[in-house]
PyMOL commands that place a pseudoatom at each C-alpha (Angstrom):
pseudoatom trace, name=CA, resn=MET, resi=1, chain=A, elem=C, hetatm=0, pos=[-12.307, 1.779, -16.275]
pseudoatom trace, name=CA, resn=ARG, resi=2, chain=A, elem=C, hetatm=0, pos=[-13.896, -1.264, -14.633]
pseudoatom trace, name=CA, resn=TYR, resi=3, chain=A, elem=C, hetatm=0, pos=[-11.778, -3.183, -12.482]
pseudoatom trace, name=CA, resn=THR, resi=4, chain=A, elem=C, hetatm=0, pos=[-11.755, -6.027, -9.676]
pseudoatom trace, name=CA, resn=VAL, resi=5, chain=A, elem=C, hetatm=0, pos=[-9.625, -6.319, -6.371]
pseudoatom trace, name=CA, resn=TYR, resi=6, chain=A, elem=C, hetatm=0, pos=[-8.349, -9.216, -4.402]
pseudoatom trace, name=CA, resn=LEU, resi=7, chain=A, elem=C, hetatm=0, pos=[-7.815, -8.526, -0.953]
pseudoatom trace, name=CA, resn=PRO, resi=8, chain=A, elem=C, hetatm=0, pos=[-5.388, -11.083, 0.864]
pseudoatom trace, name=CA, resn=PRO, resi=9, chain=A, elem=C, hetatm=0, pos=[-6.905, -13.144, 3.829]
pseudoatom trace, name=CA, resn=CYS, resi=10, chain=A, elem=C, hetatm=0, pos=[-4.868, -11.029, 6.490]
pseudoatom trace, name=CA, resn=TYR, resi=11, chain=A, elem=C, hetatm=0, pos=[-5.608, -7.547, 4.827]
pseudoatom trace, name=CA, resn=GLU, resi=12, chain=A, elem=C, hetatm=0, pos=[-7.448, -6.080, 7.950]
pseudoatom trace, name=CA, resn=ALA, resi=13, chain=A, elem=C, hetatm=0, pos=[-4.476, -7.084, 9.769]
pseudoatom trace, name=CA, resn=GLN, resi=14, chain=A, elem=C, hetatm=0, pos=[-1.894, -5.293, 7.829]
pseudoatom trace, name=CA, resn=SER, resi=15, chain=A, elem=C, hetatm=0, pos=[-0.859, -1.627, 7.794]
pseudoatom trace, name=CA, resn=SER, resi=16, chain=A, elem=C, hetatm=0, pos=[0.218, -1.561, 4.124]
pseudoatom trace, name=CA, resn=LEU, resi=17, chain=A, elem=C, hetatm=0, pos=[0.746, -4.185, 1.355]
pseudoatom trace, name=CA, resn=PRO, resi=18, chain=A, elem=C, hetatm=0, pos=[2.229, -4.744, -2.040]
pseudoatom trace, name=CA, resn=VAL, resi=19, chain=A, elem=C, hetatm=0, pos=[-0.037, -4.547, -5.327]
pseudoatom trace, name=CA, resn=LEU, resi=20, chain=A, elem=C, hetatm=0, pos=[0.023, -6.505, -8.347]
pseudoatom trace, name=CA, resn=TYR, resi=21, chain=A, elem=C, hetatm=0, pos=[-1.736, -5.464, -11.334]
pseudoatom trace, name=CA, resn=LEU, resi=22, chain=A, elem=C, hetatm=0, pos=[-2.591, -8.013, -13.903]
pseudoatom trace, name=CA, resn=LEU, resi=23, chain=A, elem=C, hetatm=0, pos=[-4.256, -7.501, -17.166]
pseudoatom trace, name=CA, resn=HIS, resi=24, chain=A, elem=C, hetatm=0, pos=[-6.101, -9.958, -19.438]
pseudoatom trace, name=CA, resn=GLY, resi=25, chain=A, elem=C, hetatm=0, pos=[-5.914, -10.839, -23.073]
pseudoatom trace, name=CA, resn=GLN, resi=26, chain=A, elem=C, hetatm=0, pos=[-7.672, -9.454, -26.139]
pseudoatom trace, name=CA, resn=ASN, resi=27, chain=A, elem=C, hetatm=0, pos=[-11.485, -10.233, -26.277]
pseudoatom trace, name=CA, resn=TYR, resi=28, chain=A, elem=C, hetatm=0, pos=[-11.493, -11.254, -22.509]
pseudoatom trace, name=CA, resn=ASP, resi=29, chain=A, elem=C, hetatm=0, pos=[-12.333, -9.100, -19.347]
pseudoatom trace, name=CA, resn=GLU, resi=30, chain=A, elem=C, hetatm=0, pos=[-11.165, -8.602, -16.129]
pseudoatom trace, name=CA, resn=GLU, resi=31, chain=A, elem=C, hetatm=0, pos=[-12.537, -11.898, -14.954]
pseudoatom trace, name=CA, resn=GLN, resi=32, chain=A, elem=C, hetatm=0, pos=[-9.875, -13.904, -16.980]
pseudoatom trace, name=CA, resn=TRP, resi=33, chain=A, elem=C, hetatm=0, pos=[-6.968, -14.010, -14.542]
pseudoatom trace, name=CA, resn=ILE, resi=34, chain=A, elem=C, hetatm=0, pos=[-9.864, -15.061, -11.901]
pseudoatom trace, name=CA, resn=ARG, resi=35, chain=A, elem=C, hetatm=0, pos=[-11.042, -17.917, -14.275]
pseudoatom trace, name=CA, resn=ILE, resi=36, chain=A, elem=C, hetatm=0, pos=[-7.675, -19.426, -14.620]
pseudoatom trace, name=CA, resn=GLY, resi=37, chain=A, elem=C, hetatm=0, pos=[-6.921, -19.433, -11.171]
pseudoatom trace, name=CA, resn=ALA, resi=38, chain=A, elem=C, hetatm=0, pos=[-5.194, -16.342, -9.797]
pseudoatom trace, name=CA, resn=VAL, resi=39, chain=A, elem=C, hetatm=0, pos=[-7.267, -15.665, -6.962]
pseudoatom trace, name=CA, resn=GLU, resi=40, chain=A, elem=C, hetatm=0, pos=[-7.519, -19.320, -5.887]
pseudoatom trace, name=CA, resn=THR, resi=41, chain=A, elem=C, hetatm=0, pos=[-3.783, -19.815, -6.103]
pseudoatom trace, name=CA, resn=ALA, resi=42, chain=A, elem=C, hetatm=0, pos=[-2.856, -16.492, -4.411]
pseudoatom trace, name=CA, resn=GLU, resi=43, chain=A, elem=C, hetatm=0, pos=[-5.072, -17.397, -1.595]
pseudoatom trace, name=CA, resn=ARG, resi=44, chain=A, elem=C, hetatm=0, pos=[-3.770, -20.796, -0.998]
pseudoatom trace, name=CA, resn=LEU, resi=45, chain=A, elem=C, hetatm=0, pos=[-0.131, -19.612, -1.390]
pseudoatom trace, name=CA, resn=ILE, resi=46, chain=A, elem=C, hetatm=0, pos=[-0.573, -16.783, 1.150]
pseudoatom trace, name=CA, resn=ARG, resi=47, chain=A, elem=C, hetatm=0, pos=[-2.583, -18.960, 3.681]
pseudoatom trace, name=CA, resn=SER, resi=48, chain=A, elem=C, hetatm=0, pos=[0.213, -21.625, 3.487]
pseudoatom trace, name=CA, resn=GLY, resi=49, chain=A, elem=C, hetatm=0, pos=[2.699, -18.672, 4.152]
pseudoatom trace, name=CA, resn=GLU, resi=50, chain=A, elem=C, hetatm=0, pos=[4.768, -19.712, 0.816]
pseudoatom trace, name=CA, resn=ILE, resi=51, chain=A, elem=C, hetatm=0, pos=[4.267, -16.173, -0.725]
pseudoatom trace, name=CA, resn=PRO, resi=52, chain=A, elem=C, hetatm=0, pos=[3.686, -12.833, 1.448]
pseudoatom trace, name=CA, resn=PRO, resi=53, chain=A, elem=C, hetatm=0, pos=[0.240, -11.073, 1.347]
pseudoatom trace, name=CA, resn=PHE, resi=54, chain=A, elem=C, hetatm=0, pos=[-0.705, -8.633, -1.404]
pseudoatom trace, name=CA, resn=LEU, resi=55, chain=A, elem=C, hetatm=0, pos=[-3.448, -7.173, -3.291]
pseudoatom trace, name=CA, resn=ILE, resi=56, chain=A, elem=C, hetatm=0, pos=[-4.096, -7.956, -7.042]
pseudoatom trace, name=CA, resn=VAL, resi=57, chain=A, elem=C, hetatm=0, pos=[-5.982, -5.752, -9.178]
pseudoatom trace, name=CA, resn=PHE, resi=58, chain=A, elem=C, hetatm=0, pos=[-7.463, -6.831, -12.467]
pseudoatom trace, name=CA, resn=PRO, resi=59, chain=A, elem=C, hetatm=0, pos=[-8.575, -3.849, -14.780]
pseudoatom trace, name=CA, resn=TYR, resi=60, chain=A, elem=C, hetatm=0, pos=[-10.439, -4.176, -17.706]
pseudoatom trace, name=CA, resn=ASP, resi=61, chain=A, elem=C, hetatm=0, pos=[-9.239, -3.059, -21.370]
pseudoatom trace, name=CA, resn=TYR, resi=62, chain=A, elem=C, hetatm=0, pos=[-12.048, -2.879, -23.769]
pseudoatom trace, name=CA, resn=SER, resi=63, chain=A, elem=C, hetatm=0, pos=[-10.148, -2.368, -27.008]
pseudoatom trace, name=CA, resn=TYR, resi=64, chain=A, elem=C, hetatm=0, pos=[-7.951, -3.999, -29.494]
pseudoatom trace, name=CA, resn=LYS, resi=65, chain=A, elem=C, hetatm=0, pos=[-6.343, -0.649, -30.535]
pseudoatom trace, name=CA, resn=GLN, resi=66, chain=A, elem=C, hetatm=0, pos=[-2.683, 0.346, -30.413]
pseudoatom trace, name=CA, resn=PRO, resi=67, chain=A, elem=C, hetatm=0, pos=[-1.597, 2.624, -27.205]
pseudoatom trace, name=CA, resn=VAL, resi=68, chain=A, elem=C, hetatm=0, pos=[-1.744, 5.834, -28.909]
pseudoatom trace, name=CA, resn=GLU, resi=69, chain=A, elem=C, hetatm=0, pos=[-5.173, 5.329, -30.495]
pseudoatom trace, name=CA, resn=TYR, resi=70, chain=A, elem=C, hetatm=0, pos=[-6.874, 5.577, -26.983]
pseudoatom trace, name=CA, resn=PRO, resi=71, chain=A, elem=C, hetatm=0, pos=[-6.319, 6.840, -23.589]
pseudoatom trace, name=CA, resn=PHE, resi=72, chain=A, elem=C, hetatm=0, pos=[-5.842, 3.413, -21.446]
pseudoatom trace, name=CA, resn=ALA, resi=73, chain=A, elem=C, hetatm=0, pos=[-2.438, 4.338, -20.390]
pseudoatom trace, name=CA, resn=GLN, resi=74, chain=A, elem=C, hetatm=0, pos=[-3.496, 7.668, -19.266]
pseudoatom trace, name=CA, resn=VAL, resi=75, chain=A, elem=C, hetatm=0, pos=[-6.392, 6.435, -17.351]
pseudoatom trace, name=CA, resn=PHE, resi=76, chain=A, elem=C, hetatm=0, pos=[-4.371, 3.322, -15.753]
pseudoatom trace, name=CA, resn=LEU, resi=77, chain=A, elem=C, hetatm=0, pos=[-1.573, 5.444, -14.496]
pseudoatom trace, name=CA, resn=GLU, resi=78, chain=A, elem=C, hetatm=0, pos=[-3.465, 8.881, -13.719]
pseudoatom trace, name=CA, resn=MET, resi=79, chain=A, elem=C, hetatm=0, pos=[-6.672, 7.677, -12.427]
pseudoatom trace, name=CA, resn=LEU, resi=80, chain=A, elem=C, hetatm=0, pos=[-6.965, 3.840, -11.447]
pseudoatom trace, name=CA, resn=LEU, resi=81, chain=A, elem=C, hetatm=0, pos=[-3.416, 3.632, -9.605]
pseudoatom trace, name=CA, resn=PRO, resi=82, chain=A, elem=C, hetatm=0, pos=[-4.173, 6.827, -7.470]
pseudoatom trace, name=CA, resn=ARG, resi=83, chain=A, elem=C, hetatm=0, pos=[-7.562, 5.367, -6.719]
pseudoatom trace, name=CA, resn=ILE, resi=84, chain=A, elem=C, hetatm=0, pos=[-6.214, 2.168, -5.713]
pseudoatom trace, name=CA, resn=ASP, resi=85, chain=A, elem=C, hetatm=0, pos=[-3.634, 3.763, -3.430]
pseudoatom trace, name=CA, resn=SER, resi=86, chain=A, elem=C, hetatm=0, pos=[-6.026, 6.124, -1.793]
pseudoatom trace, name=CA, resn=THR, resi=87, chain=A, elem=C, hetatm=0, pos=[-8.796, 3.418, -1.329]
pseudoatom trace, name=CA, resn=TYR, resi=88, chain=A, elem=C, hetatm=0, pos=[-6.750, 0.452, 0.208]
pseudoatom trace, name=CA, resn=ARG, resi=89, chain=A, elem=C, hetatm=0, pos=[-3.646, 0.310, 2.476]
pseudoatom trace, name=CA, resn=THR, resi=90, chain=A, elem=C, hetatm=0, pos=[-1.000, 0.066, -0.100]
pseudoatom trace, name=CA, resn=ARG, resi=91, chain=A, elem=C, hetatm=0, pos=[2.669, 0.547, -0.567]
pseudoatom trace, name=CA, resn=PRO, resi=92, chain=A, elem=C, hetatm=0, pos=[2.879, 2.987, -3.378]
pseudoatom trace, name=CA, resn=GLN, resi=93, chain=A, elem=C, hetatm=0, pos=[6.509, 2.606, -4.227]
pseudoatom trace, name=CA, resn=ALA, resi=94, chain=A, elem=C, hetatm=0, pos=[7.628, 1.013, -7.513]
pseudoatom trace, name=CA, resn=ALA, resi=95, chain=A, elem=C, hetatm=0, pos=[9.425, -1.645, -5.441]
pseudoatom trace, name=CA, resn=PHE, resi=96, chain=A, elem=C, hetatm=0, pos=[6.024, -2.917, -4.078]
pseudoatom trace, name=CA, resn=ARG, resi=97, chain=A, elem=C, hetatm=0, pos=[3.995, -2.393, -7.273]
pseudoatom trace, name=CA, resn=ALA, resi=98, chain=A, elem=C, hetatm=0, pos=[4.082, -4.845, -10.086]
pseudoatom trace, name=CA, resn=LEU, resi=99, chain=A, elem=C, hetatm=0, pos=[2.576, -5.223, -13.328]
pseudoatom trace, name=CA, resn=GLY, resi=100, chain=A, elem=C, hetatm=0, pos=[1.845, -8.297, -15.652]
pseudoatom trace, name=CA, resn=GLY, resi=101, chain=A, elem=C, hetatm=0, pos=[-0.442, -9.416, -18.314]
pseudoatom trace, name=CA, resn=LEU, resi=102, chain=A, elem=C, hetatm=0, pos=[-1.408, -12.152, -20.663]
pseudoatom trace, name=CA, resn=SER, resi=103, chain=A, elem=C, hetatm=0, pos=[-0.886, -11.769, -24.608]
pseudoatom trace, name=CA, resn=ARG, resi=104, chain=A, elem=C, hetatm=0, pos=[-2.406, -8.075, -25.262]
pseudoatom trace, name=CA, resn=GLY, resi=105, chain=A, elem=C, hetatm=0, pos=[-1.921, -7.703, -21.458]
pseudoatom trace, name=CA, resn=GLY, resi=106, chain=A, elem=C, hetatm=0, pos=[1.669, -8.687, -21.600]
pseudoatom trace, name=CA, resn=ALA, resi=107, chain=A, elem=C, hetatm=0, pos=[2.147, -6.288, -24.388]
pseudoatom trace, name=CA, resn=TRP, resi=108, chain=A, elem=C, hetatm=0, pos=[0.495, -3.506, -21.925]
pseudoatom trace, name=CA, resn=ALA, resi=109, chain=A, elem=C, hetatm=0, pos=[2.727, -4.626, -19.004]
pseudoatom trace, name=CA, resn=ILE, resi=110, chain=A, elem=C, hetatm=0, pos=[5.879, -4.027, -21.527]
pseudoatom trace, name=CA, resn=HIS, resi=111, chain=A, elem=C, hetatm=0, pos=[4.486, -0.632, -22.672]
pseudoatom trace, name=CA, resn=LEU, resi=112, chain=A, elem=C, hetatm=0, pos=[3.525, 0.753, -19.185]
pseudoatom trace, name=CA, resn=GLY, resi=113, chain=A, elem=C, hetatm=0, pos=[6.313, -0.869, -16.969]
pseudoatom trace, name=CA, resn=LEU, resi=114, chain=A, elem=C, hetatm=0, pos=[9.195, -0.239, -19.039]
pseudoatom trace, name=CA, resn=ARG, resi=115, chain=A, elem=C, hetatm=0, pos=[8.160, 3.373, -19.606]
pseudoatom trace, name=CA, resn=ASN, resi=116, chain=A, elem=C, hetatm=0, pos=[7.611, 3.881, -15.842]
pseudoatom trace, name=CA, resn=PRO, resi=117, chain=A, elem=C, hetatm=0, pos=[10.437, 2.394, -13.874]
pseudoatom trace, name=CA, resn=ASP, resi=118, chain=A, elem=C, hetatm=0, pos=[9.546, 4.838, -11.133]
pseudoatom trace, name=CA, resn=VAL, resi=119, chain=A, elem=C, hetatm=0, pos=[5.780, 3.522, -10.976]
pseudoatom trace, name=CA, resn=PHE, resi=120, chain=A, elem=C, hetatm=0, pos=[6.599, -0.435, -11.167]
pseudoatom trace, name=CA, resn=GLY, resi=121, chain=A, elem=C, hetatm=0, pos=[9.340, -2.613, -10.068]
pseudoatom trace, name=CA, resn=ALA, resi=122, chain=A, elem=C, hetatm=0, pos=[8.549, -5.632, -11.865]
pseudoatom trace, name=CA, resn=VAL, resi=123, chain=A, elem=C, hetatm=0, pos=[6.950, -6.435, -15.132]
pseudoatom trace, name=CA, resn=GLY, resi=124, chain=A, elem=C, hetatm=0, pos=[5.624, -9.701, -16.366]
pseudoatom trace, name=CA, resn=ALA, resi=125, chain=A, elem=C, hetatm=0, pos=[5.037, -10.504, -19.927]
pseudoatom trace, name=CA, resn=HIS, resi=126, chain=A, elem=C, hetatm=0, pos=[3.346, -13.916, -20.405]
pseudoatom trace, name=CA, resn=SER, resi=127, chain=A, elem=C, hetatm=0, pos=[3.098, -14.924, -24.215]
pseudoatom trace, name=CA, resn=PRO, resi=128, chain=A, elem=C, hetatm=0, pos=[3.028, -11.244, -25.150]
pseudoatom trace, name=CA, resn=ALA, resi=129, chain=A, elem=C, hetatm=0, pos=[1.695, -10.085, -28.107]
pseudoatom trace, name=CA, resn=VAL, resi=130, chain=A, elem=C, hetatm=0, pos=[4.008, -7.094, -28.221]
pseudoatom trace, name=CA, resn=PHE, resi=131, chain=A, elem=C, hetatm=0, pos=[2.486, -3.904, -29.656]
pseudoatom trace, name=CA, resn=TYR, resi=132, chain=A, elem=C, hetatm=0, pos=[3.690, -3.294, -33.361]
pseudoatom trace, name=CA, resn=SER, resi=133, chain=A, elem=C, hetatm=0, pos=[3.864, 0.351, -32.334]
pseudoatom trace, name=CA, resn=ASP, resi=134, chain=A, elem=C, hetatm=0, pos=[6.298, -0.712, -29.639]
pseudoatom trace, name=CA, resn=MET, resi=135, chain=A, elem=C, hetatm=0, pos=[8.661, -2.759, -31.478]
pseudoatom trace, name=CA, resn=THR, resi=136, chain=A, elem=C, hetatm=0, pos=[9.774, 0.458, -33.353]
pseudoatom trace, name=CA, resn=THR, resi=137, chain=A, elem=C, hetatm=0, pos=[10.499, 2.453, -30.294]
pseudoatom trace, name=CA, resn=LEU, resi=138, chain=A, elem=C, hetatm=0, pos=[11.730, -0.058, -27.871]
pseudoatom trace, name=CA, resn=ARG, resi=139, chain=A, elem=C, hetatm=0, pos=[15.182, -0.352, -29.070]
pseudoatom trace, name=CA, resn=LEU, resi=140, chain=A, elem=C, hetatm=0, pos=[15.806, 3.528, -28.181]
pseudoatom trace, name=CA, resn=ARG, resi=141, chain=A, elem=C, hetatm=0, pos=[13.779, 3.433, -25.113]
pseudoatom trace, name=CA, resn=LEU, resi=142, chain=A, elem=C, hetatm=0, pos=[15.746, 0.196, -23.805]
pseudoatom trace, name=CA, resn=ARG, resi=143, chain=A, elem=C, hetatm=0, pos=[19.145, 1.692, -25.083]
pseudoatom trace, name=CA, resn=ASP, resi=144, chain=A, elem=C, hetatm=0, pos=[18.344, 4.665, -22.973]
pseudoatom trace, name=CA, resn=ALA, resi=145, chain=A, elem=C, hetatm=0, pos=[17.305, 2.663, -19.841]
pseudoatom trace, name=CA, resn=ASP, resi=146, chain=A, elem=C, hetatm=0, pos=[18.735, 3.425, -16.520]
pseudoatom trace, name=CA, resn=ARG, resi=147, chain=A, elem=C, hetatm=0, pos=[20.129, 0.079, -15.454]
pseudoatom trace, name=CA, resn=GLU, resi=148, chain=A, elem=C, hetatm=0, pos=[19.823, 1.109, -11.718]
pseudoatom trace, name=CA, resn=THR, resi=149, chain=A, elem=C, hetatm=0, pos=[16.006, 1.702, -11.870]
pseudoatom trace, name=CA, resn=PHE, resi=150, chain=A, elem=C, hetatm=0, pos=[15.254, -0.904, -14.493]
pseudoatom trace, name=CA, resn=PRO, resi=151, chain=A, elem=C, hetatm=0, pos=[12.315, -3.356, -13.360]
pseudoatom trace, name=CA, resn=ARG, resi=152, chain=A, elem=C, hetatm=0, pos=[12.668, -6.829, -12.884]
pseudoatom trace, name=CA, resn=VAL, resi=153, chain=A, elem=C, hetatm=0, pos=[11.487, -8.531, -16.277]
pseudoatom trace, name=CA, resn=TYR, resi=154, chain=A, elem=C, hetatm=0, pos=[9.743, -11.963, -16.553]
pseudoatom trace, name=CA, resn=VAL, resi=155, chain=A, elem=C, hetatm=0, pos=[8.981, -13.236, -20.060]
pseudoatom trace, name=CA, resn=ASP, resi=156, chain=A, elem=C, hetatm=0, pos=[7.424, -16.496, -20.712]
pseudoatom trace, name=CA, resn=VAL, resi=157, chain=A, elem=C, hetatm=0, pos=[5.746, -18.398, -23.835]
pseudoatom trace, name=CA, resn=GLY, resi=158, chain=A, elem=C, hetatm=0, pos=[4.537, -21.651, -25.052]
pseudoatom trace, name=CA, resn=LEU, resi=159, chain=A, elem=C, hetatm=0, pos=[6.822, -23.465, -27.932]
pseudoatom trace, name=CA, resn=SER, resi=160, chain=A, elem=C, hetatm=0, pos=[3.641, -23.805, -30.036]
pseudoatom trace, name=CA, resn=ASP, resi=161, chain=A, elem=C, hetatm=0, pos=[2.501, -20.146, -29.090]
pseudoatom trace, name=CA, resn=SER, resi=162, chain=A, elem=C, hetatm=0, pos=[1.615, -18.055, -32.025]
pseudoatom trace, name=CA, resn=GLN, resi=163, chain=A, elem=C, hetatm=0, pos=[3.146, -15.158, -30.469]
pseudoatom trace, name=CA, resn=TYR, resi=164, chain=A, elem=C, hetatm=0, pos=[6.514, -17.110, -29.866]
pseudoatom trace, name=CA, resn=GLN, resi=165, chain=A, elem=C, hetatm=0, pos=[8.289, -15.054, -32.236]
pseudoatom trace, name=CA, resn=ASN, resi=166, chain=A, elem=C, hetatm=0, pos=[7.460, -11.892, -30.923]
pseudoatom trace, name=CA, resn=ALA, resi=167, chain=A, elem=C, hetatm=0, pos=[8.106, -12.628, -27.444]
pseudoatom trace, name=CA, resn=LEU, resi=168, chain=A, elem=C, hetatm=0, pos=[11.667, -14.353, -28.465]
pseudoatom trace, name=CA, resn=ALA, resi=169, chain=A, elem=C, hetatm=0, pos=[12.390, -11.089, -30.396]
pseudoatom trace, name=CA, resn=PHE, resi=170, chain=A, elem=C, hetatm=0, pos=[11.487, -8.831, -27.168]
pseudoatom trace, name=CA, resn=ALA, resi=171, chain=A, elem=C, hetatm=0, pos=[13.717, -11.054, -25.020]
pseudoatom trace, name=CA, resn=ARG, resi=172, chain=A, elem=C, hetatm=0, pos=[16.654, -10.938, -27.577]
pseudoatom trace, name=CA, resn=LEU, resi=173, chain=A, elem=C, hetatm=0, pos=[16.280, -7.212, -27.629]
pseudoatom trace, name=CA, resn=LEU, resi=174, chain=A, elem=C, hetatm=0, pos=[16.793, -7.320, -23.729]
pseudoatom trace, name=CA, resn=ASP, resi=175, chain=A, elem=C, hetatm=0, pos=[19.723, -9.575, -24.254]
pseudoatom trace, name=CA, resn=GLU, resi=176, chain=A, elem=C, hetatm=0, pos=[21.180, -7.247, -26.878]
pseudoatom trace, name=CA, resn=MET, resi=177, chain=A, elem=C, hetatm=0, pos=[20.725, -4.131, -24.404]
pseudoatom trace, name=CA, resn=ASN, resi=178, chain=A, elem=C, hetatm=0, pos=[22.535, -6.408, -21.562]
pseudoatom trace, name=CA, resn=LEU, resi=179, chain=A, elem=C, hetatm=0, pos=[19.285, -5.646, -19.500]
pseudoatom trace, name=CA, resn=PRO, resi=180, chain=A, elem=C, hetatm=0, pos=[18.508, -8.366, -16.696]
pseudoatom trace, name=CA, resn=HIS, resi=181, chain=A, elem=C, hetatm=0, pos=[15.487, -10.560, -17.569]
pseudoatom trace, name=CA, resn=GLU, resi=182, chain=A, elem=C, hetatm=0, pos=[14.383, -14.174, -17.071]
pseudoatom trace, name=CA, resn=TRP, resi=183, chain=A, elem=C, hetatm=0, pos=[13.189, -15.906, -20.105]
pseudoatom trace, name=CA, resn=HIS, resi=184, chain=A, elem=C, hetatm=0, pos=[10.997, -19.179, -19.952]
pseudoatom trace, name=CA, resn=GLU, resi=185, chain=A, elem=C, hetatm=0, pos=[9.609, -21.386, -22.626]
pseudoatom trace, name=CA, resn=TYR, resi=186, chain=A, elem=C, hetatm=0, pos=[7.396, -24.451, -22.080]
pseudoatom trace, name=CA, resn=ILE, resi=187, chain=A, elem=C, hetatm=0, pos=[5.495, -26.881, -24.124]
pseudoatom trace, name=CA, resn=GLY, resi=188, chain=A, elem=C, hetatm=0, pos=[2.066, -25.155, -24.653]
pseudoatom trace, name=CA, resn=PHE, resi=189, chain=A, elem=C, hetatm=0, pos=[-0.080, -22.944, -26.970]
pseudoatom trace, name=CA, resn=HIS, resi=190, chain=A, elem=C, hetatm=0, pos=[-1.498, -19.387, -26.671]
pseudoatom trace, name=CA, resn=ASP, resi=191, chain=A, elem=C, hetatm=0, pos=[-4.333, -20.292, -24.606]
pseudoatom trace, name=CA, resn=GLU, resi=192, chain=A, elem=C, hetatm=0, pos=[-5.965, -20.523, -21.041]
pseudoatom trace, name=CA, resn=ALA, resi=193, chain=A, elem=C, hetatm=0, pos=[-4.780, -24.045, -20.594]
pseudoatom trace, name=CA, resn=TYR, resi=194, chain=A, elem=C, hetatm=0, pos=[-1.027, -22.669, -20.817]
pseudoatom trace, name=CA, resn=TRP, resi=195, chain=A, elem=C, hetatm=0, pos=[-1.249, -19.685, -18.322]
pseudoatom trace, name=CA, resn=SER, resi=196, chain=A, elem=C, hetatm=0, pos=[-3.198, -21.687, -16.098]
pseudoatom trace, name=CA, resn=ALA, resi=197, chain=A, elem=C, hetatm=0, pos=[-0.541, -24.256, -15.750]
pseudoatom trace, name=CA, resn=HIS, resi=198, chain=A, elem=C, hetatm=0, pos=[1.818, -21.446, -15.030]
pseudoatom trace, name=CA, resn=VAL, resi=199, chain=A, elem=C, hetatm=0, pos=[-0.155, -19.285, -12.537]
pseudoatom trace, name=CA, resn=GLU, resi=200, chain=A, elem=C, hetatm=0, pos=[1.582, -20.553, -9.387]
pseudoatom trace, name=CA, resn=GLU, resi=201, chain=A, elem=C, hetatm=0, pos=[4.869, -19.931, -10.896]
pseudoatom trace, name=CA, resn=TYR, resi=202, chain=A, elem=C, hetatm=0, pos=[3.893, -16.494, -11.815]
pseudoatom trace, name=CA, resn=LEU, resi=203, chain=A, elem=C, hetatm=0, pos=[2.798, -15.411, -8.339]
pseudoatom trace, name=CA, resn=HIS, resi=204, chain=A, elem=C, hetatm=0, pos=[5.762, -16.655, -6.660]
pseudoatom trace, name=CA, resn=TRP, resi=205, chain=A, elem=C, hetatm=0, pos=[7.804, -14.605, -9.303]
pseudoatom trace, name=CA, resn=TYR, resi=206, chain=A, elem=C, hetatm=0, pos=[6.192, -11.649, -8.710]
pseudoatom trace, name=CA, resn=ALA, resi=207, chain=A, elem=C, hetatm=0, pos=[6.014, -12.170, -4.707]
pseudoatom trace, name=CA, resn=GLN, resi=208, chain=A, elem=C, hetatm=0, pos=[9.886, -12.917, -4.271]
pseudoatom trace, name=CA, resn=ALA, resi=209, chain=A, elem=C, hetatm=0, pos=[10.943, -9.475, -3.852]
pseudoatom trace, name=CA, resn=TRP, resi=210, chain=A, elem=C, hetatm=0, pos=[8.385, -8.938, -1.322]
pseudoatom trace, name=CA, resn=LYS, resi=211, chain=A, elem=C, hetatm=0, pos=[9.441, -11.732, 1.243]
for i in range(1, 211): cmd.bond("trace and resi %d" % i, "trace and resi %d" % (i + 1))
show_as sticks, trace
zoom trace
């Protein structure tokens, strides 16, 4: 698995830091989040003291397949995470590890984050194109979720987004199961202009538990 790592400006002075994993959309690569301003915005917010310092990891997902059809999840959980924790000065507890994604990356955040609350303390799904294979199993998984360990969840989507109904169905399922989450809808489409406009908001949300 290919990946890029962002280290905050004060990394060398820190003994350990939280980690945010950000997954790109389908037909893009690990540079998408960087291109829409994630690194530039994180650098500015950390230097100004608006958010605490943390690492950001941008993994590459080469496929369009459903989770059961190729081993992305296994490589992500069993190889990438241990490698990041052994290579960098991280805080490996779930409370200090967050996962988010755009579109297909948002579907992965839901898939991986809600199955592994002992690994991720926060899950962000931005215009999520929820996996159809997940929509048939999420109800049972969420019904049995442990409310004490359930991660913080943030869902947002543009009102003109092609995935609006999928995102809304997921949020309504969380409502039905009485699971806490944030739901945000804004003017916008399923495109980088929309995500770029909200990157700062996303980073503030991920970082709020680390202050």
